[in-house]
C-alpha positions in Angstrom: 0.0 0.0 0.0 1.2 3.5 -0.9 2.2 5.7 2.0 0.3 9.0 2.1 2.3 12.2 2.2 0.4 15.4 3.0 1.2 18.9 1.8 -0.8 21.4 3.8 -0.6 25.2 3.3 -2.7 27.6 5.4 -3.1 31.2 4.6 -1.4 33.4 7.2 -2.7 36.7 5.7 -4.2 39.3 8.0 -7.8 38.5 7.0 -7.4 34.8 7.6 -5.6 35.6 10.8 -8.4 37.7 12.1 -10.8 34.9 11.3 -9.0 32.4 13.5 -6.3 30.7 11.5 -4.1 30.4 14.7 -6.7 28.0 16.2 -6.7 26.0 13.0 -3.0 25.7 12.9 -3.0 24.5 16.5 -5.7 22.0 15.8 -3.9 20.7 12.7 -0.6 20.3 14.5 -2.3 18.4 17.4 -4.2 16.2 15.0 -1.1 15.3 12.9 0.6 14.2 16.2 -2.4 12.2 17.2 -2.6 10.3 13.9 1.2 10.0 13.8 1.4 11.9 10.4 3.5 14.9 11.6 6.7 13.4 10.1 4.9 12.6 6.8 3.4 16.1 6.4 4.8 19.3 4.9 2.8 21.9 6.9 3.5 25.5 6.1 2.0 28.9 6.0 1.3 30.9 2.9 0.5 34.6 2.4 -2.8 35.6 0.9 -4.3 33.3 -1.7 -6.5 36.1 -3.0 -9.8 34.8 -1.5 -9.9 36.9 1.6 -13.7 37.0 1.8 -13.8 33.2 1.9 -11.0 32.6 4.4 -9.5 31.1 6.2 -8.1 29.2 3.2 -6.3 25.9 3.4 -4.7 23.9 0.6 -4.2 20.2 1.1 -2.3 18.3 -1.7 -3.4 20.9 -4.2 -7.1 21.0 -3.2 -8.4 24.3 -1.8 -10.7 24.4 1.2 -12.4 27.7 2.0 -13.9 29.1 5.2 -12.2 26.4 7.3 -12.3 26.2 11.0 -10.6 23.6 13.2 -13.2 21.0 12.7 -13.5 21.3 8.9 -9.8 21.4 8.6 -9.5 18.0 10.3 -12.3 16.7 8.1 -10.5 18.0 5.0 -7.3 16.3 6.0 -9.1 13.0 6.7 -10.8 13.2 3.3 -7.5 13.7 1.5 -5.9 10.8 3.5 -8.7 8.5 2.5 -8.8 9.6 -1.1 
């Protein structure tokens, strides 16, 4: 079975920051540790993806997720792991 590698980028622009991306970053980091994926994930911040009104924005393996919160971010990661 092929081992999954995750590439996660979350917007760290001021609009997404004001909408709670710090809580999302914390939740993702904790979740990656819980499922033992921290070492198999490239998790980084990006600066403004141009969709400020739909933020926070997160990109997982090339797929964009809009208006994420801690819970929907985890659901998105799970969906990409099970794809």
